[in-house]
TORKOL-4160 file (C-alpha; in steps of 0.2 Angstrom, whole numbers, padded with zeros to 4 digits, m for minus):
146
<pt num="1" X="m0064" Y="0178" Z="m0221"/>
<pt num="2" X="m0065" Y="0195" Z="m0212"/>
<pt num="3" X="m0058" Y="0210" Z="m0220"/>
<pt num="4" X="m0052" Y="0226" Z="m0212"/>
<pt num="5" X="m0065" Y="0240" Z="m0213"/>
<pt num="6" X="m0051" Y="0252" Z="m0216"/>
<pt num="7" X="m0047" Y="0243" Z="m0233"/>
<pt num="8" X="m0064" Y="0241" Z="m0240"/>
<pt num="9" X="m0068" Y="0249" Z="m0256"/>
<pt num="10" X="m0079" Y="0265" Z="m0257"/>
<pt num="11" X="m0091" Y="0254" Z="m0267"/>
<pt num="12" X="m0093" Y="0243" Z="m0253"/>
<pt num="13" X="m0098" Y="0257" Z="m0241"/>
<pt num="14" X="m0109" Y="0264" Z="m0254"/>
<pt num="15" X="m0118" Y="0248" Z="m0256"/>
<pt num="16" X="m0121" Y="0246" Z="m0238"/>
<pt num="17" X="m0128" Y="0263" Z="m0237"/>
<pt num="18" X="m0140" Y="0260" Z="m0251"/>
<pt num="19" X="m0145" Y="0243" Z="m0244"/>
<pt num="20" X="m0149" Y="0251" Z="m0228"/>
<pt num="21" X="m0159" Y="0264" Z="m0237"/>
<pt num="22" X="m0169" Y="0251" Z="m0246"/>
<pt num="23" X="m0172" Y="0242" Z="m0229"/>
<pt num="24" X="m0180" Y="0258" Z="m0222"/>
<pt num="25" X="m0190" Y="0260" Z="m0238"/>
<pt num="26" X="m0196" Y="0242" Z="m0235"/>
<pt num="27" X="m0200" Y="0246" Z="m0216"/>
<pt num="28" X="m0210" Y="0262" Z="m0219"/>
<pt num="29" X="m0219" Y="0257" Z="m0235"/>
<pt num="30" X="m0238" Y="0254" Z="m0233"/>
<pt num="31" X="m0239" Y="0245" Z="m0250"/>
<pt num="32" X="m0236" Y="0227" Z="m0248"/>
<pt num="33" X="m0228" Y="0222" Z="m0264"/>
<pt num="34" X="m0217" Y="0238" Z="m0263"/>
<pt num="35" X="m0211" Y="0232" Z="m0246"/>
<pt num="36" X="m0206" Y="0215" Z="m0252"/>
<pt num="37" X="m0197" Y="0223" Z="m0267"/>
<pt num="38" X="m0187" Y="0235" Z="m0257"/>
<pt num="39" X="m0183" Y="0221" Z="m0244"/>
<pt num="40" X="m0176" Y="0211" Z="m0258"/>
<pt num="41" X="m0167" Y="0225" Z="m0265"/>
<pt num="42" X="m0159" Y="0228" Z="m0249"/>
<pt num="43" X="m0152" Y="0211" Z="m0248"/>
<pt num="44" X="m0146" Y="0212" Z="m0266"/>
<pt num="45" X="m0137" Y="0228" Z="m0261"/>
<pt num="46" X="m0129" Y="0220" Z="m0246"/>
<pt num="47" X="m0123" Y="0205" Z="m0257"/>
<pt num="48" X="m0116" Y="0218" Z="m0269"/>
<pt num="49" X="m0106" Y="0227" Z="m0255"/>
<pt num="50" X="m0099" Y="0210" Z="m0250"/>
<pt num="51" X="m0095" Y="0206" Z="m0268"/>
<pt num="52" X="m0087" Y="0223" Z="m0270"/>
<pt num="53" X="m0075" Y="0219" Z="m0256"/>
<pt num="54" X="m0071" Y="0200" Z="m0260"/>
<pt num="55" X="m0074" Y="0196" Z="m0278"/>
<pt num="56" X="m0060" Y="0196" Z="m0290"/>
<pt num="57" X="m0061" Y="0193" Z="m0308"/>
<pt num="58" X="m0052" Y="0178" Z="m0314"/>
<pt num="59" X="m0043" Y="0180" Z="m0330"/>
<pt num="60" X="m0051" Y="0170" Z="m0345"/>
<pt num="61" X="m0068" Y="0167" Z="m0336"/>
<pt num="62" X="m0084" Y="0172" Z="m0340"/>
<pt num="63" X="m0091" Y="0185" Z="m0328"/>
<pt num="64" X="m0106" Y="0178" Z="m0317"/>
<pt num="65" X="m0121" Y="0190" Z="m0319"/>
<pt num="66" X="m0132" Y="0182" Z="m0306"/>
<pt num="67" X="m0126" Y="0190" Z="m0289"/>
<pt num="68" X="m0133" Y="0176" Z="m0279"/>
<pt num="69" X="m0123" Y="0162" Z="m0288"/>
<pt num="70" X="m0108" Y="0174" Z="m0287"/>
<pt num="71" X="m0111" Y="0176" Z="m0268"/>
<pt num="72" X="m0112" Y="0158" Z="m0265"/>
<pt num="73" X="m0095" Y="0155" Z="m0274"/>
<pt num="74" X="m0086" Y="0170" Z="m0266"/>
<pt num="75" X="m0093" Y="0168" Z="m0248"/>
<pt num="76" X="m0098" Y="0149" Z="m0247"/>
<pt num="77" X="m0103" Y="0153" Z="m0228"/>
<pt num="78" X="m0117" Y="0163" Z="m0236"/>
<pt num="79" X="m0124" Y="0151" Z="m0248"/>
<pt num="80" X="m0139" Y="0148" Z="m0238"/>
<pt num="81" X="m0143" Y="0166" Z="m0239"/>
<pt num="82" X="m0140" Y="0166" Z="m0257"/>
<pt num="83" X="m0152" Y="0152" Z="m0259"/>
<pt num="84" X="m0165" Y="0161" Z="m0249"/>
<pt num="85" X="m0164" Y="0177" Z="m0259"/>
<pt num="86" X="m0162" Y="0169" Z="m0276"/>
<pt num="87" X="m0179" Y="0160" Z="m0273"/>
<pt num="88" X="m0188" Y="0176" Z="m0270"/>
<pt num="89" X="m0182" Y="0185" Z="m0286"/>
<pt num="90" X="m0197" Y="0181" Z="m0296"/>
<pt num="91" X="m0208" Y="0187" Z="m0283"/>
<pt num="92" X="m0199" Y="0203" Z="m0282"/>
<pt num="93" X="m0200" Y="0205" Z="m0301"/>
<pt num="94" X="m0219" Y="0201" Z="m0300"/>
<pt num="95" X="m0221" Y="0214" Z="m0286"/>
<pt num="96" X="m0211" Y="0227" Z="m0295"/>
<pt num="97" X="m0221" Y="0225" Z="m0311"/>
<pt num="98" X="m0237" Y="0229" Z="m0301"/>
<pt num="99" X="m0245" Y="0213" Z="m0297"/>
<pt num="100" X="m0255" Y="0215" Z="m0281"/>
<pt num="101" X="m0255" Y="0195" Z="m0278"/>
<pt num="102" X="m0237" Y="0193" Z="m0280"/>
<pt num="103" X="m0234" Y="0192" Z="m0261"/>
<pt num="104" X="m0244" Y="0192" Z="m0245"/>
<pt num="105" X="m0241" Y="0203" Z="m0231"/>
<pt num="106" X="m0233" Y="0190" Z="m0221"/>
<pt num="107" X="m0220" Y="0185" Z="m0234"/>
<pt num="108" X="m0216" Y="0204" Z="m0236"/>
<pt num="109" X="m0213" Y="0205" Z="m0217"/>
<pt num="110" X="m0203" Y="0189" Z="m0216"/>
<pt num="111" X="m0192" Y="0196" Z="m0231"/>
<pt num="112" X="m0189" Y="0212" Z="m0222"/>
<pt num="113" X="m0184" Y="0203" Z="m0206"/>
<pt num="114" X="m0172" Y="0191" Z="m0217"/>
<pt num="115" X="m0165" Y="0206" Z="m0227"/>
<pt num="116" X="m0162" Y="0215" Z="m0210"/>
<pt num="117" X="m0153" Y="0200" Z="m0203"/>
<pt num="118" X="m0143" Y="0197" Z="m0219"/>
<pt num="119" X="m0137" Y="0215" Z="m0220"/>
<pt num="120" X="m0130" Y="0213" Z="m0202"/>
<pt num="121" X="m0121" Y="0197" Z="m0206"/>
<pt num="122" X="m0113" Y="0206" Z="m0221"/>
<pt num="123" X="m0108" Y="0220" Z="m0211"/>
<pt num="124" X="m0100" Y="0209" Z="m0197"/>
<pt num="125" X="m0092" Y="0199" Z="m0211"/>
<pt num="126" X="m0084" Y="0215" Z="m0217"/>
<pt num="127" X="m0077" Y="0219" Z="m0199"/>
<pt num="128" X="m0090" Y="0232" Z="m0198"/>
<pt num="129" X="m0102" Y="0236" Z="m0183"/>
<pt num="130" X="m0120" Y="0230" Z="m0188"/>
<pt num="131" X="m0133" Y="0243" Z="m0191"/>
<pt num="132" X="m0148" Y="0245" Z="m0178"/>
<pt num="133" X="m0159" Y="0230" Z="m0181"/>
<pt num="134" X="m0178" Y="0232" Z="m0186"/>
<pt num="135" X="m0183" Y="0228" Z="m0169"/>
<pt num="136" X="m0172" Y="0242" Z="m0161"/>
<pt num="137" X="m0179" Y="0254" Z="m0174"/>
<pt num="138" X="m0197" Y="0250" Z="m0174"/>
<pt num="139" X="m0202" Y="0241" Z="m0158"/>
<pt num="140" X="m0221" Y="0242" Z="m0161"/>
<pt num="141" X="m0218" Y="0231" Z="m0177"/>
<pt num="142" X="m0208" Y="0218" Z="m0169"/>
<pt num="143" X="m0221" Y="0217" Z="m0155"/>
<pt num="144" X="m0235" Y="0215" Z="m0168"/>
<pt num="145" X="m0226" Y="0201" Z="m0177"/>
<pt num="146" X="m0222" Y="0191" Z="m0161"/>
């Protein structure tokens, strides 16, 4: 379900901007756990943007507090993404708590790439032009990861 970008709530645009900022923080951070945490938060904010545009409360139902569960319900085409990021939530919590062993550099790099792709998928599904991808922003990182 594609939405007209002109009809998107301001919250959607704000969450997309915050997602892009978190992604930039993930890309530029030298601390591995922080990179992972920022990438995960970027994905969460991208999900929040889509939910702000599509989710509608159902009268009489209890609100779902887990964004990944709600995302899979509201946008079934993104269920695999929701599963991927839901699986990383405990690692993000450990990384945010200061664990130096919570994630490896490879896991952080992989999550940054996945969050980057997910943000582009969300932007496209909302009828927006996708952001400049990591490979376009930091070509030396993409070459190093190849």
